[in-house]
C-alpha positions as CSV (number, residue, x, y, z in Angstrom):
1,M,-20.9,-59.7,38.0
2,N,-23.8,-57.4,38.7
3,R,-23.9,-53.6,39.1
4,E,-23.8,-53.7,42.9
5,E,-20.7,-55.9,42.9
6,I,-19.0,-53.5,40.4
7,K,-19.9,-50.5,42.6
8,Q,-18.4,-52.3,45.6
9,R,-15.2,-52.9,43.7
10,V,-15.0,-49.2,42.7
11,F,-15.5,-48.2,46.4
12,D,-12.9,-50.7,47.5
13,T,-10.4,-49.4,45.0
14,L,-11.1,-45.8,46.0
15,G,-10.5,-46.9,49.6
16,I,-7.0,-48.0,48.6
17,I,-6.2,-44.8,46.8
18,L,-7.7,-42.2,49.1
19,V,-6.3,-41.2,52.5
20,D,-9.7,-39.6,53.6
21,K,-12.4,-42.2,52.9
22,T,-15.2,-40.2,54.5
23,A,-15.9,-38.5,51.2
24,I,-16.8,-41.8,49.5
25,H,-20.6,-41.7,49.1
26,E,-23.1,-43.1,46.6
27,D,-23.2,-39.9,44.5
28,S,-19.7,-38.5,45.1
29,T,-18.0,-36.7,42.2
30,F,-14.3,-36.9,41.6
31,K,-14.2,-33.3,42.8
32,D,-15.9,-34.3,46.1
33,L,-13.3,-37.0,46.5
34,A,-10.5,-34.5,45.9
35,L,-8.9,-36.7,43.3
36,D,-5.9,-35.1,41.6
37,D,-4.7,-36.2,38.1
38,E,-2.4,-38.8,39.5
39,D,-5.2,-40.3,41.7
40,V,-7.6,-40.4,38.7
41,E,-5.0,-42.2,36.6
42,K,-4.3,-44.7,39.4
43,L,-8.1,-45.3,39.8
44,L,-8.8,-45.8,36.1
45,L,-5.7,-48.0,35.7
46,R,-6.6,-50.2,38.6
47,L,-10.2,-50.5,37.6
48,G,-9.3,-51.2,34.0
49,S,-6.9,-53.9,35.1
50,E,-9.5,-55.4,37.4
51,F,-12.2,-55.5,34.8
52,G,-10.1,-56.3,31.8
53,F,-10.2,-53.2,29.6
54,V,-8.6,-49.8,29.1
55,F,-10.6,-46.7,29.7
56,P,-10.8,-44.6,26.5
57,D,-8.6,-41.5,26.4
58,A,-11.7,-39.3,26.2
59,I,-13.0,-40.6,29.5
60,R,-9.6,-40.2,31.2
61,K,-9.3,-36.7,29.9
62,R,-12.9,-35.8,31.1
63,A,-12.2,-37.3,34.5
64,G,-9.2,-35.1,34.9
65,D,-10.5,-31.9,33.3
66,A,-14.0,-31.9,34.8
67,P,-13.9,-33.8,38.0
68,D,-17.2,-32.2,39.2
69,H,-19.0,-33.9,36.3
70,V,-17.8,-37.4,36.9
71,T,-19.8,-39.2,39.6
72,L,-19.3,-42.7,41.1
73,P,-22.6,-43.9,39.6
74,T,-21.5,-42.7,36.2
75,L,-18.2,-44.5,36.6
76,V,-20.0,-47.7,37.6
77,D,-22.4,-47.4,34.6
78,L,-19.4,-46.9,32.3
79,I,-17.7,-50.1,33.7
80,V,-20.9,-52.1,33.2
81,L,-21.1,-50.9,29.6
82,M,-17.5,-51.5,28.9
83,R,-17.7,-55.0,30.3
84,R,-20.6,-55.8,28.1
85,E,-18.7,-54.6,25.0
86,E,-15.4,-56.3,25.9
87,Q,-16.6,-59.6,27.3
88,P,-19.2,-61.9,25.9
89,E,-21.5,-63.3,28.6
90,G,-20.2,-66.5,30.0
91,S,-16.6,-66.0,28.7
92,A,-13.8,-67.7,30.6
93,H,-12.5,-64.2,31.7
94,T,-15.9,-63.3,33.1
95,Q,-16.3,-66.6,34.9
96,R,-12.8,-66.3,36.4
97,H,-13.6,-62.8,37.8
98,E,-17.0,-63.9,39.1
99,G,-15.3,-66.9,40.8
100,R,-12.8,-64.6,42.5
101,A,-15.5,-62.3,43.7
102,R,-17.5,-65.2,45.2
103,T,-14.3,-66.5,46.9
104,A,-13.6,-63.0,48.3
105,R,-17.2,-62.6,49.6
106,R,-17.0,-66.0,51.3
107,A,-13.7,-65.1,52.9
108,K,-15.2,-61.9,54.2
109,R,-18.2,-63.7,55.6
110,R,-16.0,-66.2,57.4
111,A,-13.8,-63.5,58.8
112,R,-16.9,-61.6,60.2
113,K,-18.2,-64.8,61.8
114,K,-14.9,-65.4,63.5
115,G,-14.6,-61.8,64.7
């Protein structure tokens, strides 16, 4: 999975959590998104589950304590790095997630063609 696909998953997950999706932009901070502690926890839990790791406590604390310093690009970069540390390239876990992403993209394309 490349950085762009990870970014899209982060945006999709935010779209599930947030009521007002208009604040989701390329360089949004957690403060811009008006994420409270519960929202930050939900976001990090969902993303950690999706990508197969647990965010370190220091990151979780920073996201809650200094939401104006945590940007979406930073979050995406962190996920890219965590995935590299947690999953060797070509592992079965990585292949499963990449296969699911391809299937989801194909389904979206088919749905757009029908609509």
